[in-house]
N, C-alpha and C positions, 0 to 999 in steps of 0.2 A: 537528117533531122537535127535541129538545133535544140539546145537545152531550154530555150525560151518557149519551144513548142510544148503543147500539153503532154505530160508524161503521167500515166496512170500508176499510182502507187497502190498495188492490189492488196498488200498486207504488210504490216509492221509486226514482227514477232520478237517479243522481248523475253530474255531468259538470263540465266546466270553465266553468260558468256562474258568475255572481257573486251571484245572488239566488235565493230560494226562491219557487216558484210552486205554485198548486193547480189541479187540473182534476178535474171530477166527471163520472163516466159516468152514463148514464140509469138504471143499477141502484143508484145511491147509493154507488158505490165512489170512493174518493179516490185520485187519482194525484198524487204529490209529485215535483217536479223540484227538485233542490237541488245546491249546490256540492259538490265532492268531499270537502272537509274539514269539512262541517257535521256536527254530532252530533245524536243523537235529541232531546236537550233543546231545541236550537234549532228543530228541526222541530216539536216539540210546542208550543212557544211561538208559532210562526208560525200553526199551526192554531188555537190558542186565540184569537189576535188577530183571526182571520177567521171566528169562530164565526157571527156574524150573516149574513155572506155565504153560508156553507155552508148554514145552515138555510133561507135564502131560496131558494137554487138547488135544494135537495133537494125543495122543494115542486113544482117542475116535473116531477119524476119520480115523484110519489106514486102515480100510477095504473099504473106500469110494474111488471112482475115478470119474474124471470129465466126463467120457464117459457113466455114468449111471444116472438114475433118482433118485438114493438114496438120501434121505434127501433133496429133493426139493419139494416144494408144489405149486400147482396151485390154484389160487383164482381169479374168474371172468376172466379166460382166460390168466392171467399173471403168470409167474413162479417166485417163490421167494425162497431164500435160508434160511436154518435154521442156526442161528448163536449163538454160545455160548458167552455170555457177562459176563465179569469179574465184571462190576460195577452195573449190574442190580439188584435192590433190591426187585422187584416183580418177581413172577415166570415166567411171559411171557408178551411180548408186540409185537404188529404188527406196524411197521413203514415202512421203505422202504424194509424191510425183516422181517422174524420171529425171534425174539430174545428170548433166554431162559437164565435164571440164571443157575449157576453151579448146584445148588441143584435139579433143576427140568428138566435138560436137558435129562436125561434118561427116563423121562415121557412125552417127547414131543408129541408122537403119541396120547396118551390119551387126552392131553391138546388140541391139534389141532382138534381132533375129536369133542370135545365138542364145541370149538370155531366155527368150520365150521358149525355144526348143528344150532347154534344160528344165524349165518350169513345167512344160507339157509332159516331158518324160517322167518327172518326179510326181506329178499330180495325177495324170490320166492313167498311166500304166498300172500303178498299184490299185486304183479304183476298178480298172477293168479286170485284173486278176482276182480281186476280192469278189466282184459281182459274178464272174464266171464260176468261182468256187461255190458261191451261194446257190446258184442254179444248177450246179453239177454239169456244166458245159465244158467240154474239152476243146482246147485250141492248141495250135502248134507254136506260133510265134506272134508277138505283138511289138509294134514299133511306131515311131513318130516320123512322118515325112513332110514334105513341103507342098503337098497337093493343094491347089487353089480352087478346084471345082467340086471337091467332095470333102465332107467332114470326116468320113471314114470309109474303109473298104475291106472286103473279106474275100479270100480266094478259096478255090476248091481244095487247096492244100491246108486249109484252116489257118492261114496266116492273116492276121488282122493289122491294119494300118490306121492311124489317126493323123489328121492334118494338124500341123502346128497352129493353124488358125483357131482350132477348137479351144485352146487355152484362153482365148479372148472372151469366150462366152461364159455365161453364168453357170455355176456348178450343176444345177438341175438340168440344164440343157446338155452339158457334157455327159451327165448320167444317161440322158435319153439316147445320145449317139452310141454310148457304150452298149445299152440295151439293144439298140437297132442292129449293131454288128453281131452281138451275141445271138440274136434271133436268126441272123443269116447263117450261123453255124448249125442251126436246127433246120431252117428252110432257106436254101441258097437261091432265093427269088423274091419277088414282091407279090406273092399270091395271097389269097384270103387267109390261108394257114399261117403265112408269115406274119401278117398284121395281127392275127389272133394271138400269136406267140408274143409279139411286142406288147399287146394289151394285157396279156397274162402277167408279164414281168413288170410292167409299168402302166397301170390303169389310166393315168392322166397324161400319157405321152403326147396327145394332140396339142396340149397347152405348150409344151416345150418345142414341139415341131414348129408350131406357129411362131414362137419367139425367134427361132433360128431363121425362119423364112423372112421375118420382118426386119431382122437386124444383121443379116449376113453381109450387107454392103458396108457395114462399119468395121468389120473384123479383117482389116488389111493393114499392112505397114505401107504408108504412102511416102 
Protein backbone atom coordinates (compact mmCIF):
# COMPACT_ATOMS: atom_id res chain seq x y z
CA UNK A 1 0.00 0.00 0.00
CA UNK A 2 1.40 3.39 -1.00
CA UNK A 3 0.89 6.54 1.04
CA UNK A 4 -1.05 8.01 -1.85
CA UNK A 5 -3.69 5.30 -1.32
CA UNK A 6 -6.62 6.16 0.96
CA UNK A 7 -5.66 5.84 4.59
CA UNK A 8 -8.45 6.16 7.12
CA UNK A 9 -7.63 8.31 10.11
CA UNK A 10 -9.98 6.83 12.67
CA UNK A 11 -9.24 9.24 15.49
CA UNK A 12 -7.05 12.17 16.48
CA UNK A 13 -6.64 12.30 20.25
CA UNK A 14 -5.18 15.50 21.68
CA UNK A 15 -3.89 15.71 25.24
CA UNK A 16 -1.17 17.33 27.34
CA UNK A 17 1.50 15.18 25.83
CA UNK A 18 4.60 16.66 24.18
CA UNK A 19 5.01 14.43 21.12
CA UNK A 20 2.92 12.98 18.29
CA UNK A 21 2.52 9.21 18.01
CA UNK A 22 0.89 6.76 15.60
CA UNK A 23 -1.11 3.60 16.20
CA UNK A 24 -2.61 1.36 13.53
CA UNK A 25 -5.59 -0.93 14.01
CA UNK A 26 -5.91 -4.28 12.23
CA UNK A 27 -8.43 -2.62 9.86
CA UNK A 28 -5.80 -0.22 8.57
CA UNK A 29 -7.14 2.71 10.56
CA UNK A 30 -4.72 5.30 11.83
CA UNK A 31 -5.00 6.64 15.38
CA UNK A 32 -3.08 9.85 16.06
CA UNK A 33 -2.14 11.02 19.55
CA UNK A 34 -0.93 14.61 19.57
CA UNK A 35 -0.28 17.61 21.85
CA UNK A 36 -3.26 19.90 22.42
CA UNK A 37 -1.82 22.80 20.40
CA UNK A 38 -0.56 20.79 17.40
CA UNK A 39 -2.14 21.69 14.06
CA UNK A 40 -3.14 19.60 11.07
CA UNK A 41 -0.04 20.56 9.13
CA UNK A 42 2.21 19.24 11.89
CA UNK A 43 0.22 16.03 12.07
CA UNK A 44 0.38 15.55 8.29
CA UNK A 45 4.14 16.11 8.30
CA UNK A 46 4.55 13.52 11.04
CA UNK A 47 2.50 11.00 9.06
CA UNK A 48 4.57 11.67 5.92
CA UNK A 49 7.81 11.19 7.86
CA UNK A 50 6.62 7.74 8.99
CA UNK A 51 5.28 6.59 5.63
CA UNK A 52 7.63 3.58 5.45
CA UNK A 53 6.67 2.40 8.92
CA UNK A 54 2.96 2.76 8.11
CA UNK A 55 3.26 0.78 4.87
CA UNK A 56 5.25 -1.97 6.57
CA UNK A 57 2.76 -2.37 9.40
CA UNK A 58 -0.28 -2.29 7.12
CA UNK A 59 1.07 -5.46 5.50
CA UNK A 60 0.38 -7.26 8.78
CA UNK A 61 -3.31 -6.58 8.29
CA UNK A 62 -3.64 -7.17 4.55
CA UNK A 63 -5.76 -10.31 5.06
CA UNK A 64 -8.17 -8.77 7.57
CA UNK A 65 -11.50 -7.21 6.70
CA UNK A 66 -14.12 -5.31 8.65
CA UNK A 67 -16.74 -7.95 7.87
CA UNK A 68 -15.00 -10.63 9.96
CA UNK A 69 -14.24 -11.12 13.63
CA UNK A 70 -10.51 -11.54 12.92
CA UNK A 71 -8.31 -9.89 15.48
CA UNK A 72 -11.09 -8.54 17.63
CA UNK A 73 -11.44 -9.76 21.19
CA UNK A 74 -14.42 -9.87 23.52
CA UNK A 75 -13.95 -9.22 27.21
CA UNK A 76 -16.87 -9.11 29.66
CA UNK A 77 -19.28 -8.82 26.75
CA UNK A 78 -17.57 -5.90 24.99
CA UNK A 79 -15.63 -6.10 21.74
CA UNK A 80 -12.15 -4.58 21.50
CA UNK A 81 -9.66 -4.14 18.67
CA UNK A 82 -6.06 -5.27 18.63
CA UNK A 83 -3.85 -2.29 17.84
CA UNK A 84 -0.20 -2.12 16.85
CA UNK A 85 1.46 0.72 18.78
CA UNK A 86 4.66 2.38 17.60
CA UNK A 87 5.45 3.99 20.95
CA UNK A 88 4.57 1.16 23.35
CA UNK A 89 7.64 0.13 25.34
CA UNK A 90 6.04 -2.85 27.08
CA UNK A 91 4.79 -5.93 25.16
CA UNK A 92 1.10 -5.32 25.77
CA UNK A 93 -1.46 -3.16 27.54
CA UNK A 94 -5.24 -3.00 27.81
CA UNK A 95 -6.75 0.46 27.83
CA UNK A 96 -9.70 1.32 25.58
CA UNK A 97 -8.45 -1.45 23.26
CA UNK A 98 -5.70 -4.09 23.27
CA UNK A 99 -2.35 -2.52 22.36
CA UNK A 100 0.76 -4.47 21.35
CA UNK A 101 4.31 -3.36 20.69
CA UNK A 102 5.86 -4.12 17.30
CA UNK A 103 8.07 -6.86 18.71
CA UNK A 104 5.20 -8.80 20.28
CA UNK A 105 2.35 -8.25 17.83
CA UNK A 106 2.81 -11.64 16.17
CA UNK A 107 2.51 -13.26 19.61
CA UNK A 108 -0.74 -11.50 20.47
CA UNK A 109 -2.83 -14.68 20.68
CA UNK A 110 -0.54 -16.31 23.25
CA UNK A 111 -0.31 -13.08 25.26
CA UNK A 112 -4.07 -12.62 25.28
CA UNK A 113 -4.67 -16.26 26.20
CA UNK A 114 -2.56 -15.79 29.32
CA UNK A 115 -4.13 -12.41 30.14
CA UNK A 116 -7.68 -13.72 29.73
CA UNK A 117 -6.95 -16.74 31.91
CA UNK A 118 -5.72 -14.45 34.70
CA UNK A 119 -8.78 -12.23 34.34
CA UNK A 120 -11.08 -15.27 34.33
CA UNK A 121 -9.45 -16.57 37.50
CA UNK A 122 -9.72 -13.20 39.25
CA UNK A 123 -13.29 -12.49 38.13
CA UNK A 124 -15.11 -15.83 37.93
CA UNK A 125 -13.73 -17.79 40.87
CA UNK A 126 -14.54 -15.19 43.58
CA UNK A 127 -18.06 -14.82 42.15
CA UNK A 128 -18.50 -18.59 42.18
CA UNK A 129 -17.31 -18.89 45.80
CA UNK A 130 -19.53 -16.00 46.93
CA UNK A 131 -22.59 -17.44 45.17
CA UNK A 132 -21.92 -20.93 46.55
CA UNK A 133 -21.79 -19.41 50.04
CA UNK A 134 -25.00 -17.45 49.43
CA UNK A 135 -26.85 -20.68 48.64
CA UNK A 136 -24.93 -22.81 51.17
CA UNK A 137 -23.73 -25.20 48.46
CA UNK A 138 -20.57 -27.15 49.21
CA UNK A 139 -17.90 -27.74 46.55
CA UNK A 140 -14.43 -29.29 46.55
CA UNK A 141 -12.36 -27.33 44.05
CA UNK A 142 -12.93 -24.67 41.36
CA UNK A 143 -10.57 -23.86 38.48
CA UNK A 144 -10.24 -22.32 35.01
CA UNK A 145 -9.43 -24.48 31.98
CA UNK A 146 -9.25 -24.13 28.19
CA UNK A 147 -12.37 -26.12 27.33
CA UNK A 148 -13.77 -25.04 23.97
CA UNK A 149 -17.07 -26.95 23.91
CA UNK A 150 -18.37 -26.26 27.44
CA UNK A 151 -18.78 -23.09 29.47
CA UNK A 152 -18.37 -25.07 32.64
CA UNK A 153 -18.38 -28.58 34.06
CA UNK A 154 -18.95 -30.34 37.37
CA UNK A 155 -17.74 -33.76 38.53
CA UNK A 156 -19.13 -36.27 40.97
CA UNK A 157 -16.22 -35.32 43.25
CA UNK A 158 -17.72 -31.79 43.42
CA UNK A 159 -14.92 -30.25 41.37
CA UNK A 160 -16.05 -27.37 39.16
CA UNK A 161 -14.31 -26.01 36.05
CA UNK A 162 -15.02 -22.93 33.99
CA UNK A 163 -13.78 -22.31 30.45
CA UNK A 164 -11.46 -19.38 29.85
CA UNK A 165 -13.91 -18.40 27.08
CA UNK A 166 -16.51 -17.48 29.68
CA UNK A 167 -14.65 -14.27 30.61
CA UNK A 168 -15.51 -13.00 27.12
CA UNK A 169 -19.23 -13.03 27.94
CA UNK A 170 -21.18 -10.36 29.79
CA UNK A 171 -21.26 -10.62 33.61
CA UNK A 172 -24.91 -11.69 33.83
CA UNK A 173 -24.19 -14.61 31.51
CA UNK A 174 -21.17 -15.55 33.61
CA UNK A 175 -23.42 -15.56 36.67
CA UNK A 176 -25.83 -17.88 34.85
CA UNK A 177 -23.07 -20.41 34.15
CA UNK A 178 -22.01 -20.19 37.80
CA UNK A 179 -25.60 -20.91 38.85
CA UNK A 180 -25.81 -23.74 36.31
CA UNK A 181 -22.78 -25.48 37.79
CA UNK A 182 -23.94 -24.88 41.35
CA UNK A 183 -27.26 -26.50 40.46
CA UNK A 184 -25.29 -29.54 39.28
CA UNK A 185 -23.85 -29.82 42.77
CA UNK A 186 -27.45 -30.29 43.91
CA UNK A 187 -28.65 -32.37 40.92
CA UNK A 188 -25.86 -33.95 38.86
CA UNK A 189 -28.03 -34.25 35.73
CA UNK A 190 -30.32 -32.16 33.52
CA UNK A 191 -33.58 -33.41 35.01
CA UNK A 192 -36.67 -31.32 35.76
CA UNK A 193 -35.40 -31.03 39.32
CA UNK A 194 -32.12 -29.61 38.04
CA UNK A 195 -33.82 -26.89 35.98
CA UNK A 196 -36.12 -26.11 38.87
CA UNK A 197 -33.02 -25.56 40.99
CA UNK A 198 -31.52 -23.24 38.35
CA UNK A 199 -34.80 -21.30 38.22
CA UNK A 200 -34.94 -21.02 42.00
CA UNK A 201 -31.47 -19.46 42.13
CA UNK A 202 -31.86 -17.34 38.98
CA UNK A 203 -35.46 -16.80 37.82
CA UNK A 204 -34.43 -15.06 34.56
CA UNK A 205 -31.82 -17.67 33.58
CA UNK A 206 -33.41 -18.33 30.17
CA UNK A 207 -32.49 -14.81 29.04
CA UNK A 208 -28.80 -15.41 29.77
CA UNK A 209 -28.86 -18.92 28.36
CA UNK A 210 -30.19 -17.46 25.10
CA UNK A 211 -27.46 -14.79 25.09
CA UNK A 212 -24.76 -17.47 25.30
CA UNK A 213 -26.38 -19.54 22.59
CA UNK A 214 -26.58 -16.58 20.19
CA UNK A 215 -23.09 -15.22 20.92
CA UNK A 216 -21.00 -18.34 21.56
CA UNK A 217 -19.39 -18.14 18.09
CA UNK A 218 -17.86 -14.76 18.96
CA UNK A 219 -16.03 -15.88 22.07
CA UNK A 220 -12.85 -17.33 20.61
CA UNK A 221 -9.32 -16.12 19.98
CA UNK A 222 -8.82 -16.35 16.22
